[in-house]
N, CA, C and O atoms as a GROMACS GRO file, in nm:
protein
  544
    1ILE      N    1   6.251  -1.700 -17.902
    1ILE     CA    2   6.169  -1.616 -17.963
    1ILE      C    3   6.331  -1.540 -17.984
    1ILE      O    4   6.435  -1.571 -17.927
    2ASP      N    5   6.304  -1.414 -18.106
    2ASP     CA    6   6.379  -1.356 -18.110
    2ASP      C    7   6.401  -1.193 -18.072
    2ASP      O    8   6.311  -1.162 -17.993
    3SER      N    9   6.487  -1.077 -18.099
    3SER     CA   10   6.437  -0.978 -18.030
    3SER      C   11   6.314  -0.904 -18.081
    3SER      O   12   6.258  -0.813 -18.021
    4ARG      N   13   6.277  -0.960 -18.210
    4ARG     CA   14   6.161  -0.898 -18.245
    4ARG      C   15   6.026  -0.949 -18.224
    4ARG      O   16   5.922  -0.909 -18.275
    5LYS      N   17   6.051  -1.065 -18.119
    5LYS     CA   18   5.945  -1.131 -18.084
    5LYS      C   19   5.914  -1.218 -18.152
    5LYS      O   20   5.815  -1.282 -18.117
    6ARG      N   21   5.973  -1.251 -18.258
    6ARG     CA   22   5.946  -1.381 -18.358
    6ARG      C   23   5.966  -1.532 -18.344
    6ARG      O   24   6.073  -1.593 -18.349
    7ALA      N   25   5.913  -1.554 -18.336
    7ALA     CA   26   5.950  -1.733 -18.313
    7ALA      C   27   6.004  -1.794 -18.414
    7ALA      O   28   5.952  -1.770 -18.523
    8ARG      N   29   6.133  -1.898 -18.410
    8ARG     CA   30   6.192  -1.889 -18.478
    8ARG      C   31   6.260  -2.086 -18.421
    8ARG      O   32   6.323  -2.125 -18.322
    9LEU      N   33   6.203  -2.160 -18.551
    9LEU     CA   34   6.202  -2.301 -18.495
    9LEU      C   35   6.350  -2.385 -18.565
    9LEU      O   36   6.360  -2.428 -18.680
   10LEU      N   37   6.451  -2.391 -18.461
   10LEU     CA   38   6.598  -2.444 -18.465
   10LEU      C   39   6.568  -2.588 -18.475
   10LEU      O   40   6.455  -2.622 -18.439
   11ASP      N   41   6.674  -2.703 -18.528
   11ASP     CA   42   6.714  -2.825 -18.548
   11ASP      C   43   6.742  -2.870 -18.440
   11ASP      O   44   6.850  -2.840 -18.391
   12PHE      N   45   6.660  -2.949 -18.375
   12PHE     CA   46   6.713  -2.983 -18.220
   12PHE      C   47   6.770  -3.098 -18.230
   12PHE      O   48   6.795  -3.149 -18.121
   13GLY      N   49   6.810  -3.179 -18.353
   13GLY     CA   50   6.894  -3.284 -18.384
   13GLY      C   51   6.944  -3.298 -18.505
   13GLY      O   52   6.856  -3.256 -18.581
   14VAL      N   53   7.044  -3.336 -18.572
   14VAL     CA   54   7.097  -3.332 -18.715
   14VAL      C   55   7.038  -3.367 -18.790
   14VAL      O   56   6.990  -3.480 -18.789
   15ALA      N   57   7.019  -3.279 -18.888
   15ALA     CA   58   6.945  -3.234 -18.961
   15ALA      C   59   7.018  -3.319 -19.098
   15ALA      O   60   7.137  -3.344 -19.076
   16GLY      N   61   6.963  -3.371 -19.245
   16GLY     CA   62   7.038  -3.440 -19.292
   16GLY      C   63   6.945  -3.396 -19.418
   16GLY      O   64   6.841  -3.337 -19.389
   17ARG      N   65   6.973  -3.419 -19.554
   17ARG     CA   66   6.984  -3.360 -19.644
   17ARG      C   67   6.864  -3.490 -19.740
   17ARG      O   68   6.928  -3.596 -19.741
   18LEU      N   69   6.775  -3.505 -19.786
   18LEU     CA   70   6.658  -3.569 -19.850
   18LEU      C   71   6.759  -3.609 -20.003
   18LEU      O   72   6.861  -3.542 -20.020
   19SER      N   73   6.740  -3.671 -20.062
   19SER     CA   74   6.758  -3.746 -20.199
   19SER      C   75   6.640  -3.649 -20.288
   19SER      O   76   6.558  -3.571 -20.240
   20GLU      N   77   6.660  -3.679 -20.411
   20GLU     CA   78   6.582  -3.651 -20.483
   20GLU      C   79   6.458  -3.748 -20.559
   20GLU      O   80   6.389  -3.737 -20.660
   21VAL      N   81   6.476  -3.859 -20.435
   21VAL     CA   82   6.357  -3.924 -20.436
   21VAL      C   83   6.288  -3.913 -20.346
   21VAL      O   84   6.178  -3.968 -20.331
   22GLY      N   85   6.363  -3.814 -20.245
   22GLY     CA   86   6.255  -3.807 -20.092
   22GLY      C   87   6.323  -3.877 -19.974
   22GLY      O   88   6.293  -3.867 -19.855
   23GLU      N   89   6.413  -3.945 -20.028
   23GLU     CA   90   6.449  -4.061 -19.887
   23GLU      C   91   6.620  -4.014 -19.908
   23GLU      O   92   6.696  -3.979 -19.999
   24SER      N   93   6.624  -4.043 -19.741
   24SER     CA   94   6.800  -4.006 -19.691
   24SER      C   95   6.831  -4.159 -19.649
   24SER      O   96   6.751  -4.247 -19.616
   25SER      N   97   7.004  -4.166 -19.662
   25SER     CA   98   7.013  -4.264 -19.608
   25SER      C   99   7.115  -4.256 -19.494
   25SER      O  100   7.205  -4.173 -19.506
   26GLY      N  101   7.114  -4.331 -19.386
   26GLY     CA  102   7.180  -4.283 -19.229
   26GLY      C  103   7.047  -4.278 -19.141
   26GLY      O  104   6.937  -4.320 -19.174
   27ASN      N  105   7.083  -4.216 -19.019
   27ASN     CA  106   6.962  -4.199 -18.904
   27ASN      C  107   7.046  -4.081 -18.839
   27ASN      O  108   7.109  -4.110 -18.737
   28SER      N  109   7.050  -4.001 -18.868
   28SER     CA  110   7.127  -3.854 -18.700
   28SER      C  111   6.956  -3.783 -18.735
   28SER      O  112   6.858  -3.770 -18.808
   29GLY      N  113   7.036  -3.752 -18.601
   29GLY     CA  114   6.868  -3.705 -18.508
   29GLY      C  115   6.841  -3.722 -18.336
   29GLY      O  116   6.889  -3.834 -18.314
   30THR      N  117   6.807  -3.687 -18.250
   30THR     CA  118   6.779  -3.712 -18.197
   30THR      C  119   6.665  -3.803 -18.107
   30THR      O  120   6.543  -3.786 -18.100
   31LEU      N  121   6.756  -3.911 -18.038
   31LEU     CA  122   6.645  -4.051 -17.990
   31LEU      C  123   6.522  -3.978 -17.921
   31LEU      O  124   6.532  -3.886 -17.840
   32GLY      N  125   6.405  -4.034 -17.967
   32GLY     CA  126   6.291  -4.012 -17.917
   32GLY      C  127   6.212  -3.913 -17.978
   32GLY      O  128   6.101  -3.876 -17.941
   33PHE      N  129   6.278  -3.870 -18.077
   33PHE     CA  130   6.235  -3.711 -18.170
   33PHE      C  131   6.257  -3.815 -18.290
   33PHE      O  132   6.207  -3.759 -18.388
   34MET      N  133   6.298  -3.916 -18.321
   34MET     CA  134   6.386  -3.937 -18.472
   34MET      C  135   6.226  -4.062 -18.529
   34MET      O  136   6.200  -4.172 -18.481
   35ALA      N  137   6.179  -4.016 -18.598
   35ALA     CA  138   6.068  -4.095 -18.677
   35ALA      C  139   6.102  -4.270 -18.676
   35ALA      O  140   6.222  -4.292 -18.666
   36PRO      N  141   6.035  -4.364 -18.684
   36PRO     CA  142   6.060  -4.466 -18.677
   36PRO      C  143   6.146  -4.555 -18.752
   36PRO      O  144   6.237  -4.632 -18.721
   37GLU      N  145   6.069  -4.507 -18.905
   37GLU     CA  146   6.165  -4.572 -19.009
   37GLU      C  147   6.277  -4.458 -19.039
   37GLU      O  148   6.344  -4.496 -19.136
   38GLN      N  149   6.322  -4.331 -18.990
   38GLN     CA  150   6.447  -4.290 -18.964
   38GLN      C  151   6.569  -4.353 -18.904
   38GLN      O  152   6.686  -4.362 -18.941
   39LEU      N  153   6.464  -4.420 -18.737
   39LEU     CA  154   6.551  -4.515 -18.706
   39LEU      C  155   6.609  -4.632 -18.769
   39LEU      O  156   6.721  -4.679 -18.746
   40GLN      N  157   6.529  -4.672 -18.844
   40GLN     CA  158   6.586  -4.802 -18.932
   40GLN      C  159   6.677  -4.734 -19.073
   40GLN      O  160   6.734  -4.820 -19.141
   41GLY      N  161   6.692  -4.591 -19.118
   41GLY     CA  162   6.797  -4.569 -19.176
   41GLY      C  163   6.708  -4.529 -19.295
   41GLY      O  164   6.760  -4.556 -19.403
   42ALA      N  165   6.597  -4.476 -19.303
   42ALA     CA  166   6.546  -4.453 -19.440
   42ALA      C  167   6.442  -4.323 -19.389
   42ALA      O  168   6.328  -4.355 -19.357
   43ALA      N  169   6.475  -4.196 -19.382
   43ALA     CA  170   6.405  -4.082 -19.375
   43ALA      C  171   6.349  -4.055 -19.539
   43ALA      O  172   6.393  -4.088 -19.649
   44VAL      N  173   6.222  -3.971 -19.491
   44VAL     CA  174   6.129  -3.919 -19.549
   44VAL      C  175   6.118  -3.823 -19.509
   44VAL      O  176   6.177  -3.797 -19.404
   45ALA      N  177   6.004  -3.685 -19.601
   45ALA     CA  178   5.996  -3.636 -19.589
   45ALA      C  179   5.875  -3.610 -19.492
   45ALA      O  180   5.847  -3.502 -19.440
   46ALA      N  181   5.793  -3.757 -19.473
   46ALA     CA  182   5.732  -3.695 -19.342
   46ALA      C  183   5.771  -3.768 -19.202
   46ALA      O  184   5.697  -3.795 -19.107
   47SER      N  185   5.908  -3.792 -19.218
   47SER     CA  186   5.976  -3.821 -19.110
   47SER      C  187   5.980  -3.695 -19.049
   47SER      O  188   5.970  -3.713 -18.927
   48ASP      N  189   5.992  -3.545 -19.080
   48ASP     CA  190   6.014  -3.440 -18.996
   48ASP      C  191   5.867  -3.403 -18.953
   48ASP      O  192   5.855  -3.309 -18.874
   49TYR      N  193   5.772  -3.458 -18.991
   49TYR     CA  194   5.658  -3.406 -18.938
   49TYR      C  195   5.633  -3.501 -18.798
   49TYR      O  196   5.572  -3.461 -18.699
   50TYR      N  197   5.684  -3.612 -18.809
   50TYR     CA  198   5.642  -3.695 -18.663
   50TYR      C  199   5.794  -3.617 -18.585
   50TYR      O  200   5.777  -3.650 -18.467
   51ALA      N  201   5.877  -3.566 -18.587
   51ALA     CA  202   5.915  -3.484 -18.514
   51ALA      C  203   5.893  -3.348 -18.465
   51ALA      O  204   5.944  -3.278 -18.377
   52LEU      N  205   5.799  -3.332 -18.550
   52LEU     CA  206   5.686  -3.187 -18.541
   52LEU      C  207   5.602  -3.234 -18.411
   52LEU      O  208   5.609  -3.168 -18.308
   53GLY      N  209   5.516  -3.361 -18.421
   53GLY     CA  210   5.457  -3.412 -18.343
   53GLY      C  211   5.537  -3.413 -18.152
   53GLY      O  212   5.514  -3.358 -18.044
   54CYS      N  213   5.602  -3.480 -18.191
   54CYS     CA  214   5.736  -3.491 -18.080
   54CYS      C  215   5.747  -3.374 -17.984
   54CYS      O  216   5.746  -3.395 -17.862
   55THR      N  217   5.761  -3.225 -18.046
   55THR     CA  218   5.831  -3.116 -18.034
   55THR      C  219   5.702  -3.079 -17.994
   55THR      O  220   5.693  -3.026 -17.883
   56LEU      N  221   5.615  -3.094 -18.051
   56LEU     CA  222   5.455  -3.043 -17.982
   56LEU      C  223   5.420  -3.099 -17.897
   56LEU      O  224   5.354  -3.030 -17.820
   57TYR      N  225   5.437  -3.238 -17.859
   57TYR     CA  226   5.374  -3.293 -17.726
   57TYR      C  227   5.470  -3.244 -17.621
   57TYR      O  228   5.414  -3.176 -17.534
   58ALA      N  229   5.612  -3.261 -17.605
   58ALA     CA  230   5.678  -3.188 -17.514
   58ALA      C  231   5.692  -3.032 -17.494
   58ALA      O  232   5.749  -2.980 -17.398
   59LEU      N  233   5.626  -2.958 -17.606
   59LEU     CA  234   5.570  -2.838 -17.553
   59LEU      C  235   5.466  -2.772 -17.515
   59LEU      O  236   5.449  -2.652 -17.495
   60ALA      N  237   5.388  -2.871 -17.506
   60ALA     CA  238   5.236  -2.882 -17.445
   60ALA      C  239   5.256  -2.988 -17.284
   60ALA      O  240   5.159  -2.980 -17.208
   61CYS      N  241   5.371  -3.076 -17.240
   61CYS     CA  242   5.336  -3.187 -17.170
   61CYS      C  243   5.476  -3.155 -17.076
   61CYS      O  244   5.480  -3.195 -16.960
   62GLY      N  245   5.585  -3.083 -17.134
   62GLY     CA  246   5.730  -3.052 -17.048
   62GLY      C  247   5.803  -3.200 -17.067
   62GLY      O  248   5.908  -3.226 -17.009
   63SER      N  249   5.734  -3.297 -17.157
   63SER     CA  250   5.853  -3.342 -17.158
   63SER      C  251   5.788  -3.419 -17.323
   63SER      O  252   5.680  -3.410 -17.381
   64GLY      N  253   5.899  -3.483 -17.350
   64GLY     CA  254   5.846  -3.591 -17.514
   64GLY      C  255   5.765  -3.661 -17.498
   64GLY      O  256   5.731  -3.690 -17.384
   65PRO      N  257   5.720  -3.700 -17.580
   65PRO     CA  258   5.618  -3.870 -17.573
   65PRO      C  259   5.698  -4.004 -17.510
   65PRO      O  260   5.633  -4.082 -17.441
   66PHE      N  261   5.838  -4.028 -17.536
   66PHE     CA  262   5.880  -4.167 -17.504
   66PHE      C  263   5.980  -4.111 -17.366
   66PHE      O  264   6.084  -4.170 -17.333
   67ALA      N  265   5.927  -3.985 -17.292
   67ALA     CA  266   6.020  -3.960 -17.222
   67ALA      C  267   6.030  -4.054 -17.106
   67ALA      O  268   6.113  -4.012 -17.026
   68GLN      N  269   5.969  -4.175 -17.064
   68GLN     CA  270   5.930  -4.174 -16.967
   68GLN      C  271   6.040  -4.334 -17.002
   68GLN      O  272   6.062  -4.413 -16.910
   69CYS      N  273   6.090  -4.353 -17.126
   69CYS     CA  274   6.158  -4.524 -17.148
   69CYS      C  275   6.277  -4.456 -17.139
   69CYS      O  276   6.293  -4.334 -17.144
   70GLU      N  277   6.381  -4.566 -17.123
   70GLU     CA  278   6.521  -4.540 -17.180
   70GLU      C  279   6.589  -4.664 -17.281
   70GLU      O  280   6.580  -4.785 -17.261
   71GLY      N  281   6.663  -4.593 -17.398
   71GLY     CA  282   6.732  -4.679 -17.441
   71GLY      C  283   6.675  -4.748 -17.508
   71GLY      O  284   6.577  -4.690 -17.554
   72LEU      N  285   6.684  -4.851 -17.541
   72LEU     CA  286   6.636  -4.947 -17.612
   72LEU      C  287   6.511  -4.939 -17.613
   72LEU      O  288   6.457  -4.923 -17.722
   73GLN      N  289   6.437  -4.947 -17.502
   73GLN     CA  290   6.293  -4.922 -17.505
   73GLN      C  291   6.235  -4.780 -17.567
   73GLN      O  292   6.112  -4.779 -17.575
   74ILE      N  293   6.291  -4.675 -17.606
   74ILE     CA  294   6.262  -4.586 -17.666
   74ILE      C  295   6.205  -4.647 -17.828
   74ILE      O  296   6.105  -4.623 -17.895
   75LEU      N  297   6.308  -4.725 -17.844
   75LEU     CA  298   6.299  -4.791 -17.925
   75LEU      C  299   6.131  -4.880 -17.990
   75LEU      O  300   6.066  -4.869 -18.094
   76ALA      N  301   6.118  -4.951 -17.885
   76ALA     CA  302   6.044  -5.050 -17.898
   76ALA      C  303   5.871  -4.972 -17.892
   76ALA      O  304   5.768  -5.010 -17.947
   77ALA      N  305   5.893  -4.854 -17.802
   77ALA     CA  306   5.777  -4.786 -17.796
   77ALA      C  307   5.716  -4.646 -17.912
   77ALA      O  308   5.615  -4.577 -17.906
   78GLN      N  309   5.837  -4.649 -18.014
   78GLN     CA  310   5.840  -4.563 -18.130
   78GLN      C  311   5.802  -4.689 -18.228
   78GLN      O  312   5.699  -4.686 -18.295
   79ALA      N  313   5.890  -4.798 -18.232
   79ALA     CA  314   5.846  -4.871 -18.367
   79ALA      C  315   5.674  -4.926 -18.325
   79ALA      O  316   5.601  -4.963 -18.418
   80GLN      N  317   5.628  -4.925 -18.197
   80GLN     CA  318   5.459  -4.979 -18.164
   80GLN      C  319   5.395  -4.856 -18.142
   80GLN      O  320   5.276  -4.867 -18.112
   81GLY      N  321   5.433  -4.758 -18.148
   81GLY     CA  322   5.328  -4.608 -18.126
   81GLY      C  323   5.282  -4.587 -17.955
   81GLY      O  324   5.191  -4.528 -17.896
   82GLN      N  325   5.375  -4.651 -17.923
   82GLN     CA  326   5.341  -4.674 -17.762
   82GLN      C  327   5.392  -4.527 -17.674
   82GLN      O  328   5.511  -4.508 -17.649
   83TYR      N  329   5.285  -4.432 -17.636
   83TYR     CA  330   5.344  -4.332 -17.575
   83TYR      C  331   5.205  -4.288 -17.490
   83TYR      O  332   5.107  -4.312 -17.561
   84ARG      N  333   5.170  -4.236 -17.367
   84ARG     CA  334   5.070  -4.192 -17.334
   84ARG      C  335   5.011  -4.069 -17.409
   84ARG      O  336   5.074  -3.965 -17.429
   85PRO      N  337   4.869  -4.095 -17.452
   85PRO     CA  338   4.843  -3.983 -17.502
   85PRO      C  339   4.781  -3.863 -17.453
   85PRO      O  340   4.679  -3.867 -17.383
   86ILE      N  341   4.864  -3.712 -17.500
   86ILE     CA  342   4.857  -3.600 -17.487
   86ILE      C  343   4.732  -3.535 -17.381
   86ILE      O  344   4.747  -3.435 -17.311
   87SER      N  345   4.632  -3.603 -17.388
   87SER     CA  346   4.478  -3.564 -17.364
   87SER      C  347   4.513  -3.622 -17.192
   87SER      O  348   4.508  -3.554 -17.089
   88GLN      N  349   4.539  -3.728 -17.202
   88GLN     CA  350   4.561  -3.786 -17.052
   88GLN      C  351   4.658  -3.750 -16.932
   88GLN      O  352   4.659  -3.783 -16.814
   89VAL      N  353   4.766  -3.639 -17.035
   89VAL     CA  354   4.913  -3.593 -16.989
   89VAL      C  355   4.798  -3.453 -16.960
   89VAL      O  356   4.792  -3.430 -16.840
   90ARG      N  357   4.732  -3.384 -17.022
   90ARG     CA  358   4.688  -3.234 -17.057
   90ARG      C  359   4.555  -3.249 -17.042
   90ARG      O  360   4.502  -3.270 -17.151
   91SER      N  361   4.479  -3.247 -16.951
   91SER     CA  362   4.340  -3.306 -16.906
   91SER      C  363   4.230  -3.154 -17.019
   91SER      O  364   4.150  -3.186 -17.107
   92ASP      N  365   4.262  -2.992 -16.975
   92ASP     CA  366   4.313  -2.915 -17.048
   92ASP      C  367   4.308  -2.913 -17.207
   92ASP      O  368   4.268  -2.810 -17.260
   93CYS      N  369   4.347  -3.019 -17.284
   93CYS     CA  370   4.396  -3.026 -17.383
   93CYS      C  371   4.306  -3.033 -17.482
   93CYS      O  372   4.223  -3.123 -17.466
   94PRO      N  373   4.287  -2.925 -17.645
   94PRO     CA  374   4.162  -2.933 -17.705
   94PRO      C  375   4.158  -3.015 -17.759
   94PRO      O  376   4.263  -3.023 -17.822
   95PRO      N  377   4.079  -3.115 -17.784
   95PRO     CA  378   4.075  -3.232 -17.851
   95PRO      C  379   4.125  -3.205 -18.028
   95PRO      O  380   4.146  -3.307 -18.093
   96ALA      N  381   4.138  -3.101 -18.080
   96ALA     CA  382   4.157  -3.089 -18.193
   96ALA      C  383   4.307  -3.123 -18.194
   96ALA      O  384   4.358  -3.206 -18.268
   97PHE      N  385   4.386  -3.028 -18.078
   97PHE     CA  386   4.516  -3.041 -18.072
   97PHE      C  387   4.578  -3.174 -18.012
   97PHE      O  388   4.695  -3.206 -18.032
   98ALA      N  389   4.510  -3.231 -17.952
   98ALA     CA  390   4.533  -3.378 -17.906
   98ALA      C  391   4.554  -3.487 -18.054
   98ALA      O  392   4.659  -3.547 -18.081
   99GLU      N  393   4.447  -3.491 -18.119
   99GLU     CA  394   4.426  -3.483 -18.263
   99GLU      C  395   4.537  -3.466 -18.329
   99GLU      O  396   4.603  -3.569 -18.337
  100LEU      N  397   4.583  -3.370 -18.382
  100LEU     CA  398   4.671  -3.342 -18.446
  100LEU      C  399   4.812  -3.415 -18.392
  100LEU      O  400   4.852  -3.504 -18.467
  101VAL      N  401   4.874  -3.398 -18.301
  101VAL     CA  402   4.958  -3.473 -18.204
  101VAL      C  403   4.961  -3.602 -18.262
  101VAL      O  404   5.062  -3.647 -18.317
  102GLU      N  405   4.833  -3.675 -18.249
  102GLU     CA  406   4.817  -3.814 -18.244
  102GLU      C  407   4.855  -3.837 -18.435
  102GLU      O  408   4.930  -3.931 -18.460
  103LYS      N  409   4.822  -3.782 -18.514
  103LYS     CA  410   4.778  -3.814 -18.676
  103LYS      C  411   4.970  -3.743 -18.699
  103LYS      O  412   5.043  -3.798 -18.782
  104LEU      N  413   5.013  -3.645 -18.629
  104LEU     CA  414   5.159  -3.634 -18.656
  104LEU      C  415   5.239  -3.784 -18.610
  104LEU      O  416   5.300  -3.855 -18.691
  105LEU      N  417   5.226  -3.808 -18.486
  105LEU     CA  418   5.305  -3.945 -18.443
  105LEU      C  419   5.243  -4.102 -18.483
  105LEU      O  420   5.239  -4.198 -18.405
  106GLU      N  421   5.192  -4.101 -18.634
  106GLU     CA  422   5.142  -4.247 -18.673
  106GLU      C  423   5.274  -4.303 -18.736
  106GLU      O  424   5.343  -4.250 -18.824
  107VAL      N  425   5.292  -4.411 -18.678
  107VAL     CA  426   5.390  -4.526 -18.672
  107VAL      C  427   5.448  -4.503 -18.846
  107VAL      O  428   5.565  -4.475 -18.874
  108GLU      N  429   5.332  -4.523 -18.951
  108GLU     CA  430   5.332  -4.580 -19.089
  108GLU      C  431   5.327  -4.398 -19.160
  108GLU      O  432   5.232  -4.320 -19.160
  109PRO      N  433   5.477  -4.376 -19.218
  109PRO     CA  434   5.456  -4.277 -19.268
  109PRO      C  435   5.401  -4.187 -19.347
  109PRO      O  436   5.428  -4.067 -19.352
  110GLN      N  437   5.279  -4.280 -19.448
  110GLN     CA  438   5.186  -4.290 -19.509
  110GLN      C  439   5.083  -4.252 -19.433
  110GLN      O  440   5.025  -4.150 -19.471
  111SER      N  441   5.030  -4.319 -19.306
  111SER     CA  442   4.926  -4.252 -19.249
  111SER      C  443   4.932  -4.112 -19.159
  111SER      O  444   4.854  -4.054 -19.084
  112ARG      N  445   5.096  -4.085 -19.215
  112ARG     CA  446   5.134  -3.940 -19.051
  112ARG      C  447   5.020  -3.831 -19.201
  112ARG      O  448   4.988  -3.864 -19.316
  113LEU      N  449   4.992  -3.697 -19.114
  113LEU     CA  450   5.000  -3.606 -19.108
  113LEU      C  451   5.173  -3.583 -19.208
  113LEU      O  452   5.278  -3.647 -19.194
  114SER      N  453   5.140  -3.464 -19.305
  114SER     CA  454   5.241  -3.453 -19.374
  114SER      C  455   5.249  -3.335 -19.485
  114SER      O  456   5.306  -3.330 -19.593
  115SER      N  457   5.180  -3.256 -19.425
  115SER     CA  458   5.188  -3.103 -19.495
  115SER      C  459   5.115  -2.998 -19.425
  115SER      O  460   5.015  -3.019 -19.356
  116LEU      N  461   5.173  -2.879 -19.447
  116LEU     CA  462   5.122  -2.728 -19.336
  116LEU      C  463   4.970  -2.717 -19.355
  116LEU      O  464   4.879  -2.679 -19.282
  117GLN      N  465   4.977  -2.784 -19.538
  117GLN     CA  466   4.768  -2.736 -19.499
  117GLN      C  467   4.674  -2.826 -19.446
  117GLN      O  468   4.559  -2.793 -19.414
  118ALA      N  469   4.726  -2.951 -19.437
  118ALA     CA  470   4.650  -3.087 -19.330
  118ALA      C  471   4.701  -3.026 -19.174
  118ALA      O  472   4.626  -3.056 -19.082
  119ILE      N  473   4.799  -2.958 -19.146
  119ILE     CA  474   4.826  -2.939 -19.005
  119ILE      C  475   4.779  -2.797 -18.991
  119ILE      O  476   4.796  -2.752 -18.878
  120ALA      N  477   4.722  -2.715 -19.079
  120ALA     CA  478   4.655  -2.565 -19.027
  120ALA      C  479   4.533  -2.590 -18.997
  120ALA      O  480   4.508  -2.486 -18.936
  121PRO      N  481   4.437  -2.652 -18.993
  121PRO     CA  482   4.283  -2.651 -18.914
  121PRO      C  483   4.281  -2.707 -18.762
  121PRO      O  484   4.202  -2.702 -18.667
  122PHE      N  485   4.396  -2.758 -18.785
  122PHE     CA  486   4.388  -2.800 -18.617
  122PHE      C  487   4.447  -2.716 -18.570
  122PHE      O  488   4.395  -2.650 -18.480
  123LEU      N  489   4.557  -2.692 -18.607
  123LEU     CA  490   4.594  -2.579 -18.497
  123LEU      C  491   4.486  -2.430 -18.490
  123LEU      O  492   4.448  -2.388 -18.381
  124ALA      N  493   4.456  -2.376 -18.597
  124ALA     CA  494   4.313  -2.326 -18.625
  124ALA      C  495   4.251  -2.350 -18.478
  124ALA      O  496   4.272  -2.260 -18.397
  125GLU      N  497   4.188  -2.446 -18.441
  125GLU     CA  498   4.060  -2.494 -18.371
  125GLU      C  499   4.144  -2.501 -18.205
  125GLU      O  500   4.076  -2.552 -18.116
  126SER      N  501   4.284  -2.452 -18.166
  126SER     CA  502   4.346  -2.493 -18.074
  126SER      C  503   4.429  -2.361 -18.067
  126SER      O  504   4.526  -2.353 -17.992
  127ARG      N  505   4.390  -2.261 -18.143
  127ARG     CA  506   4.453  -2.106 -18.135
  127ARG      C  507   4.462  -2.099 -17.980
  127ARG      O  508   4.571  -2.123 -17.930
  128SER      N  509   4.364  -2.071 -17.906
  128SER     CA  510   4.299  -2.022 -17.795
  128SER      C  511   4.374  -2.086 -17.689
  128SER      O  512   4.365  -2.038 -17.576
  129TRP      N  513   4.430  -2.164 -17.704
  129TRP     CA  514   4.435  -2.273 -17.572
  129TRP      C  515   4.639  -2.238 -17.528
  129TRP      O  516   4.726  -2.261 -17.611
  130ARG      N  517   4.654  -2.210 -17.459
  130ARG     CA  518   4.754  -2.198 -17.355
  130ARG      C  519   4.833  -2.341 -17.332
  130ARG      O  520   4.780  -2.446 -17.295
  131THR      N  521   4.967  -2.322 -17.360
  131THR     CA  522   5.016  -2.485 -17.389
  131THR      C  523   5.154  -2.482 -17.249
  131THR      O  524   5.232  -2.570 -17.214
  132SER      N  525   5.139  -2.364 -17.206
  132SER     CA  526   5.270  -2.327 -17.096
  132SER      C  527   5.277  -2.469 -16.984
  132SER      O  528   5.175  -2.491 -16.918
  133SER      N  529   5.391  -2.555 -16.966
  133SER     CA  530   5.346  -2.684 -16.914
  133SER      C  531   5.362  -2.614 -16.761
  133SER      O  532   5.368  -2.694 -16.668
  134ALA      N  533   5.367  -2.480 -16.731
  134ALA     CA  534   5.344  -2.450 -16.605
  134ALA      C  535   5.208  -2.423 -16.507
  134ALA      O  536   5.198  -2.400 -16.387
  135GLU      N  537   5.072  -2.442 -16.656
  135GLU     CA  538   4.963  -2.434 -16.652
  135GLU      C  539   4.903  -2.591 -16.617
  135GLU      O  540   4.792  -2.622 -16.573
  136ALA      N  541   5.001  -2.663 -16.647
  136ALA     CA  542   4.980  -2.848 -16.657
  136ALA      C  543   4.950  -2.877 -16.532
  136ALA      O  544   4.928  -2.993 -16.498
   0.00000   0.00000   0.00000
């Protein structure tokens, strides 16, 4: 939050520039927040939305979806989409928010929500929910 009370989202890993075809070679970022395809060295535009899903999960729950894993366990859990559903971690989680996170954490990029227009309705339905981990 800046001095004018505006939220600013900063890159939590190392940003890479996408090529003209929307792909990147290389896999730089933060383990546990990188999309499965990014871990294989083939980031696409939908990879950023996966990271958004991980970030929303962490903001709501106090830790990321793969925080219970270590090292190579993280890679396996991400590749198989194995994480504790947010609604099990936060019983007060609105169904729309839980669904949003699930759709952002889809393993296959083509199945993932990947536009702000697609995300907006889920956020609008969850607008009144306070996500402070202190309330969990």
